[in-house]
C-alpha positions in Angstrom: 50.7 17.4 22.4 48.0 17.9 24.0 46.3 14.5 25.3 42.6 15.7 26.2 42.6 17.0 22.2 40.1 14.7 20.7 37.8 16.5 18.2 41.9 16.6 16.2 42.1 13.0 15.8 38.8 12.4 14.3 37.5 10.5 17.2 35.5 13.2 19.0 33.1 13.8 15.5 32.8 10.5 15.7 31.2 10.1 18.9 28.5 12.7 17.7 28.2 11.5 14.3 28.0 8.4 15.2 24.1 8.5 17.7 23.1 11.0 14.5 23.2 8.5 12.0 21.8 5.8 13.6 18.9 7.4 13.9 18.8 9.0 10.7 18.9 5.1 9.5 16.3 4.3 11.9 14.0 7.3 10.2 15.1 6.0 6.7 13.6 2.5 7.8 10.9 3.8 9.9 9.3 5.5 6.9 10.0 2.5 4.1 8.0 0.5 6.1 5.5 2.7 6.6 5.2 3.4 3.2 5.5 -0.7 2.2 2.5 -1.1 4.9 0.4 2.4 4.1 0.5 1.7 -0.3 -2.3 -0.4 -1.9 -2.9 -3.3 -3.8 -1.2 -2.4 -7.0 -1.9 -4.3 -10.1 0.7 -5.0 -10.7 1.8 -6.5 -8.0 0.4 -10.0 -8.9 -2.3 -9.7 -5.9 -5.9 -9.9 -7.4 -7.5 -7.5 -7.1 -11.3 -8.4 -5.8 -14.0 -7.9 -8.0 -17.5 -5.9 -7.1 -21.2 -7.8 -7.9 -21.5 -5.4 -10.8 -18.2 -6.0 -12.0 -18.6 -9.4 -12.6 -22.3 -9.3 -14.3 -20.4 -6.5 -16.1 -17.2 -8.3 -17.4 -19.7 -11.5 -18.2 -22.9 -9.2 -20.0 -19.0 -7.9 -22.5 -17.8 -11.3 -22.7 -21.4 -12.6 -24.0 -22.0 -14.9 -20.8 -25.3 -14.0 -20.4 -27.6 -11.7 -22.3 -29.8 -8.5 -22.0 -32.6 -9.5 -19.9 -30.8 -12.0 -17.1 -28.3 -9.1 -17.5 -31.8 -6.3 -15.8 -33.0 -8.6 -14.3 -29.5 -9.6 -12.1 -28.9 -5.7 -11.7 -32.0 -5.4 -10.3 -31.4 -8.0 -8.1 -28.2 -6.0 -6.7 -29.9 -3.1 -6.2 -32.0 -4.4 -4.6 -29.4 -6.1 -2.3 -27.6 -3.1 -1.9 -30.4 -1.7 -0.6 -30.9 -4.1 2.2 -27.9 -4.2 3.4 -27.6 -0.6 4.1 
């Protein structure tokens, strides 16, 4: 029996594979964290999405909260605000 032959007992392969497995595990964890961090807000995720002023105006007009005249005036006002902000 040879005393220097650790490859046959399985420990030699284990010493080679363990660092490879740790590197692979670390890579998977980093990939998962980056994927979660870059994901845009999902409408079903429970986080409320912020409506734009135009979307709010459209919704209020569609629901009947404001009439056509108020809608038109507010739309013109929003357009002028958008021009001044740029």
